[in-house]
C-alpha positions in Angstrom: 0.0 0.0 0.0 1.4 3.4 -1.0 1.4 6.1 1.7 1.4 9.8 0.9 4.4 11.8 2.1 3.9 15.6 1.9 7.0 17.8 1.8 6.4 21.5 2.6 8.7 24.4 1.9 8.0 26.3 5.1 9.0 29.8 4.1 7.4 29.5 0.7 4.0 28.7 2.4 4.6 31.3 5.1 5.2 34.1 2.5 2.2 33.1 0.5 0.0 33.2 3.6 1.5 36.5 4.8 0.8 38.3 1.6 -2.4 36.4 0.8 -4.4 36.9 4.0 -5.7 40.2 5.4 -3.4 41.6 8.0 -6.4 42.5 10.2 -6.2 39.0 11.8 -4.8 39.6 15.3 -4.2 37.6 18.5 -5.7 38.9 21.8 -2.6 41.0 22.3 -3.0 42.8 18.9 -0.2 41.0 17.2 -0.8 40.0 13.6 -1.4 36.3 13.0 -2.6 36.3 9.4 0.5 34.3 8.1 0.0 31.8 11.0 -3.6 31.3 10.2 -3.1 31.1 6.4 -0.1 28.7 6.8 -2.1 26.2 8.9 -5.3 26.6 6.9 -3.5 25.6 3.7 -1.4 22.9 5.4 -4.4 21.2 7.0 -6.4 21.5 3.8 -3.5 19.9 1.8 -3.0 17.1 4.4 -6.7 16.3 4.3 -7.1 16.5 0.5 -4.1 14.2 0.0 -4.8 12.0 3.0 -1.1 12.5 3.8 0.0 10.2 6.6 3.6 11.7 6.7 4.4 15.4 6.6 7.7 17.2 6.9 8.3 20.9 6.8 11.7 22.2 5.5 13.0 25.6 6.5 15.8 27.7 5.0 18.5 28.4 7.5 21.1 31.1 6.9 22.6 32.0 3.5 22.9 29.1 1.0 26.2 27.6 0.2 25.6 28.5 -3.5 26.3 32.2 -2.6 29.9 31.2 -1.8 30.3 29.9 -5.4 28.1 32.4 -7.1 27.7 35.7 -5.1 24.9 36.9 -7.3 22.8 33.7 -6.7 20.0 35.6 -4.9 20.6 39.1 -6.2 17.3 40.8 -6.5 15.6 38.8 -3.8 14.8 40.8 -0.7 15.7 39.6 2.8 12.9 38.1 4.9 10.6 40.7 6.2 10.9 40.9 10.0 7.0 40.8 10.1 7.0 37.5 8.4 9.8 36.1 10.6 7.8 37.1 13.7 5.0 34.9 12.6 7.2 32.0 11.4 8.7 31.9 14.9 5.2 31.3 16.2 4.5 28.5 13.7 7.5 26.3 14.6 6.4 25.4 18.2 2.9 24.6 16.9 4.4 22.2 14.4 6.5 20.6 17.1 3.5 20.2 19.4 1.7 18.4 16.6 4.8 16.2 16.2 5.3 17.3 12.7 8.8 16.8 11.4 10.8 19.9 10.7 14.2 20.1 9.0 16.6 23.0 8.6 20.3 22.8 7.9 22.6 25.9 8.0 23.7 26.7 4.5 21.0 24.6 2.7 17.8 25.7 1.3 14.4 24.0 1.9 14.5 22.8 -1.7 17.8 20.9 -1.0 16.3 19.3 2.1 13.0 18.4 0.3 15.0 16.9 -2.6 17.0 14.8 -0.2 13.9 13.6 1.7 12.1 12.8 -1.6 15.0 10.8 -2.8 15.2 8.9 0.5 11.5 8.2 0.3 11.8 6.9 -3.3 14.7 4.6 -2.3 12.8 3.3 0.7 9.8 2.7 -1.4 6.0 2.6 -0.7 5.6 6.4 -0.8 3.9 8.8 -3.1 5.8 12.0 -2.4 4.1 15.4 -2.9 6.1 18.6 -2.8 4.4 21.8 -1.8 6.5 24.8 -2.8 6.2 28.0 -4.8 9.7 27.5 -6.2 
C-alpha cells in the first residue's frame, strides 16, 4: 500500500500566507497572525485532501552555500521581512507540538532538504511524495 508523504517548503508557504491573508487578523494582544492562520489553513487542507500520513516541513537556515560559489545567486531577492519572521517563529512550536517533522540545515535551502527527503522516500519505497512549494 502506498502512503502519501507531503513535503512542505515552510518559508514559501509562510510568505504566501503572509501576503495572501488580510493583516487584520490579530491575536488577543493585537499582534498579527494572518500568516500563521493562512499557513495552517493551507497545510491542514492539503494534508486532508491528499490523505497524507507523513508530513515534513523544511526551512531555509542562513545563507545558502551557493552564494559562496556564485555571489549573485540571490541578487534581486529581498531579505525576509521581520514581520514574516515574527509569525514564522510562532509556527514552529505549533508544528513541534503536533509532532510534525521539521528540518533545517545551515547553508542549505528548503529545496535541498526536500529533494534529499524525496530521494530517500523513493529509495525506501512505498511512498507517493508530494512537494508543496512556490519555487
